[in-house]
N, C-alpha and C positions, 0 to 999 in steps of 0.2 A: 663449777661447771655445774648446770642443771642435767638430769638424766636426759631431757629433750636437746640439749646443746651437745652431749656426748653423742647422741644419734647422728646429729647435724654433722659433726665433725668426723664420725665414721664413713658417713655418705660422701663426703668431701674425698677420704683416703682411698674407700673403695672404687671411685670413679678414677682415680688414677691408677689404680693397680688394673682394673679392666681395660685401661688404655695401653697397657704393658709396662709399666712400671714394678718395680720389686717392693713388695709390701714393707719389709724392713726399711727400705730406704725411705719409702713415703713417709712411714711414722715418724722416721727419725727426724725428717726434713719439716714434717708438722710441728713436732714438738719444739724445734729451734723457732720457727715462725710464731708460735704461740706461748711466748713464756710465761704467761699468767695460768697456764694449765698446771695444776699439781699433780704429783705423783699418782694419785689415785684417780684423777681425769686421764691421764696417759694410759694407766693400765686397764682402765674401762673401755676407752676407745679402742685399745689393741685387742682385747677380748672381743668387743663388738666386729672389728674387721676379721679376725681369724675364725669366729664363730660362723661368720657368714659366708667366708670362702671355703670353708668345710663342706656347708651345706648350701652351696650355691645356686644348685638346679633346683633344690627343692624351694629354697627362700625366692628365687626369680618367679617359680611356678604359682607360689601363694602370694608374694608380692606383685605379681602382674608385670613384672619386667626384669630383664639382666641387666640392671644400671646399679649403682650404688644406694639410690634411693628405693627400688623395687627390692632389694636384698634386705634393706633394713625394714620394709614394710613387712616382708615376709617373716624375718627373724623374729620382729615382736609378735606377728600372728602365731608362729609357730611355738613361741613362748607361751601361748595364752594369754598375751597381753591386748589391749585394744590401742591401735595404731592411734584413734582419734586422741588419745590422752597424752601423745606425744607430738604427733603431728599438727601442731596448733596454729602457726604461723606466727606465734608470740615472740618475742627477743629472743635470738639465737635459736630457736625452734624451726623444725623443718615446717615447710608449706603444707596447709591442711591436706587431707586425703582427698583426692578428686572423684568424681563419680565413676571414672575409668581404669580406677586402680585397685579395682575389687580381688583381682587376682582369681584363682582355680583353687577348688579342694583337693588337698595332696592326695585324697584317696581315689581320687579319679586319673591321677598321674602315671605314666608309664614306670615300669619297674627301675630303668636306669635314671630318673628323675628322683622317685623315691630313696633310692641307694646313693644319689649324688655323685654319679658317675659319668664320665662321656659315654655315648653310644657305643662307639667303636670298640671300647674298651670291655664291655660286658661279656661278650663270648670268651675272650683270653683269659679274664678273670675266673669264670664260671670253669672253663676247662682247668685252670691252675689250681683252684681252690677247692673246687668238688662240691661236696655237703656244707662244707664251711664257708661258702661263698657270702652268702646273705649275713651271718652274723659278722663276719670280718669286714664287709663294707659298712655295716651298720657300727661297727665299733670306729671305722675311718671317719665317721661323722661327728665323733665326740672328741674332747679335748684328751691330750696325752697325759698320763701323769708325770710328774717331777721326779727322775730317779738321782740317786747318787751312789758312787762307787767309793768304797771305803778303801783307801791306801794302805794295803797289807804292809808296804815298806816303812809307814810310820804309826798305824794306830789299829787296834782290834775294833771288832764292830760296836762293841760295847762302849769303848770309849770314845769313839766318833758320835755315836748316839746321845751319850751324856753331855759332850761337848757342844751339840748343836741344841740340845734341849735347853741348855744354860741359857741360850739367847733365842728362845721362842720358837724354833724351829723343831716341830715334833716328825718324827720318822718310825717307819716298822720296816722289820725285814721284808725281802722278797723272794719267792720261791725260786725264782729263774736263776740267781746266783748268789753263792756264799758272801758276796760282798756288796750285793745290792740293797739299798735302803731307798724305800718309797717315801717321800715327803709328804704328809699328811695335814700340816700345818705351817703356813707362813712359807711357801715356796719361794716369795719373792725376797725375801731376806737372806737367803742360803749364802750369795756370793760378797755378803757383808760380814759374814761369821767368821770368828777366829777359826774355826775347824775348816774353811774354805781357805782363808787367807794363808794358814800355817800348811795347806797340804794333806791335811787329814782325809778329807773328801776331794772329790771331783764330780762334775755333772757327765754323768754317762748314762745313758738308756738300759735298762735291766738285760734286754735280748742281746744288745751289743757286748755287755759284761758276759753273758752266757755264751756268746762265740769265743771271747778271749779264753774262757774256762776250759772251752773244749779243745783247745790247741794244745800240743805237745811242747811245752816251754817251762823252763824252770832253770835254775842256777846253772850257769855254765852253757845254757842252750844259745847257740848264735842266731838271731832273729833280724830277718830284713821285712819290714814293714813298708812293702813296695809302693802303696797309694797312700801314705801316711796321712794326708791332708792335714787336719789341725793337731793329729797325734794322739787322739783319745785312747786307740787300741795299742799304739807303742807303749803309752803310760801304763795302761793294764798290765802289759806282759813284761815291762821293766819292772814294776813292782814285786812280782812273782821271781825275780832274780835273774831274768833273761838278758844277755848282752844284746841289746836292741840297736839297730841301725834304721834310721828312717830316711825315705825318699820319696817325692812326689815330682811328677812331671812339671808342676808349676811350684816351683820352690816357695814361692810368694805364700802358698797355704800355710807353710810351715813356721811362718813367722813367729808365731807365738810359742812354738814348741820348745825353745830353751829356756825360756821364763818358766812354764808349764814344768819342766822337768825340774829345775832348781827348786821350784817350791814344793814339788813332790819328793823330792830327796833321792833322785835317781838319775843316771847319766844315760843319756840317748844321743848317738853320733847322727849326725846329718851327712847324707852323701848325695851329689849330684848326680843327672844321668850319665853324663859322660865319664865320671869315675867309677861307676857300676863295674865294668869289666875287670877293675883292678881291685875290687873289694873284696874278692875271695868267693868261696861259696858259703851257703848258711844251712844250717840243720832244719830251718822252717823258713819259708818264704811265703808271708802272707798279702794276698792280693785283695784288698777290700776296694774292689772295682767300681768304677763310676757306673751309676744305674738310674733307672727311672726313680728311686726312691719311693717307690709305692709303698713300701713298708712303713715308711714315715711320713705319709701324706697327713696325718692328724698335725704333724708339727710344720710342716710346709705345704698348706694346700694348694698354695697356687700352682705349685708344680703338676699337679692332678690335671688341671686345665690348661697346661701349656705343653703336655705329653702329647706327641703326634706320632702315626704310625712310622713316618720319615725317620724322626729322632729316634724311635725305639731300634729301628734298623741300624741306624749309626751306632747307638751304645752297644749293640751285640757285636759288632767289628771292632769296637774299641775293647771290649772284655776279651775277645778273642786274641787280639794284639798283645795284650797285657799278658795273658796266659803263656802265649807262645814266647815273648820275650823274657819273661820271669823264671820259665822253667829251667834254664841253662843255669840259673843261680843257685839251685837246690844242690846242696852236698849230697854224695852217694848214701842211701839209706834215710835220706832227709823228706821232709814233707813239703808239699807245694798245696797250699789251703787257698781256696777260692771262696770270697764272702761277697754279697750284695745285701743291702736293705731293701730288696725288691721282693713282690710276691708273685712275680710272673715267671712262668715256667720258661718262656722264652729266654730271659736273662740268667736262669738257674740250670735246671737240669739239661737244657737243649744247649747251653754254652758249654757246660761240661761235657755232654756228648759229643759236640761238634770239636772240642779240643782233643779229647780221646781219639777220635776219628783220625785228626790230624798228626798226633803224637801218640801211637797204639802203645808205645813201652810204659805209658802212663796207666797204673790202675787205680780206680775209685776203692778207698779203703772205708769212708765212712761219709754221710751226707746227713744234713739235719735241716730242718725248717721251724721257724719260730713265727707265729702270727700274732695281732694284736689279742686274740682269745686268750693267749697265754700270759698277757697283761703288758707287755712291753711292746716294742714296735715290730715290724715283720723283717725277718732276717731268713738268709739261707747260707749254709755253710757246706762246703764239700772239700774232703782232704784227700790226696792223691799222693802215690809213691811211684817211682819210676822202679820198673823191673829191675832186679838186681843183676840179670845176666845181659841187660843192655848197656852199653858203654856209655858213659857218661860225656 
């Protein structure tokens, strides 16, 4: 495919996403319907789509319309290109640029447009991030690095790096976690490497690894990953020797976990919601709660545009319910850990404060926040313990 044809394909995909479809689903469907497109074409189209979604407002402003075509016009202009060279109307190329498609200068745009944020989110972001607000929001406009976690149950960091390098995947250690490697060359080859197939490494954000490293888990520690999802944190904790039980309100999210655990050489038991009361109590209960995902919008940019005030309130209610349900599963002297990949205080500090008001026997012993300025995704972690004088 020509560069112009790739832009035309991205416009098609973006129009479907803007109409409400999931980007990954649309990209998969497009690829199946266009078998002639090679892996390089599919990768380029995907990059166009996600780059435009990260910078949707600024692209639309510069491109003249909040449409697939407008976003790609804006993306080309913001990258310093000349749309007239791609939008030619030639075979498979987008139609020529019209007189009414000039767009506006980004210098004249409101702050929320320049930072690619919904208007309503600017005040809570500013309140949550303080002086970090502008640089963090700028970071969310760029692609996220690809990170790997070295599986301590199978390999040392140097061994994993050497195995990856043998197949052309270059990495470097990242300071957020001892197990974290940032992929610096050929990230799309990772899942085809021996190191990945044999469980020496897993894909996991560096800040997510830092969350796991901060938790009191090790050999003999009984851990419940209450909102396990795909099981990334459960695998990281099991690699440290913890006895991990995984649970999710929707068990389908854990469908790949048994195979991932087998590949990693660890054992993770899964438990259904109805079986939790008979599962006993745990030294550590981790609640990696559903949230806005605002700390990871570089990876899932469409979520930024679909979040609403009503949905944020609904998420806060879900987070509170999870904490209230899970706290009774913590053994005496154990830890209740609450984590989100959110940058918003409404889902972090305030949720923990609301929980402590409802359950005053729980005291906050530690809380930490990571933002994209640290290199990884945005994460929040709070660790709580029950007052020992309070009966379980």
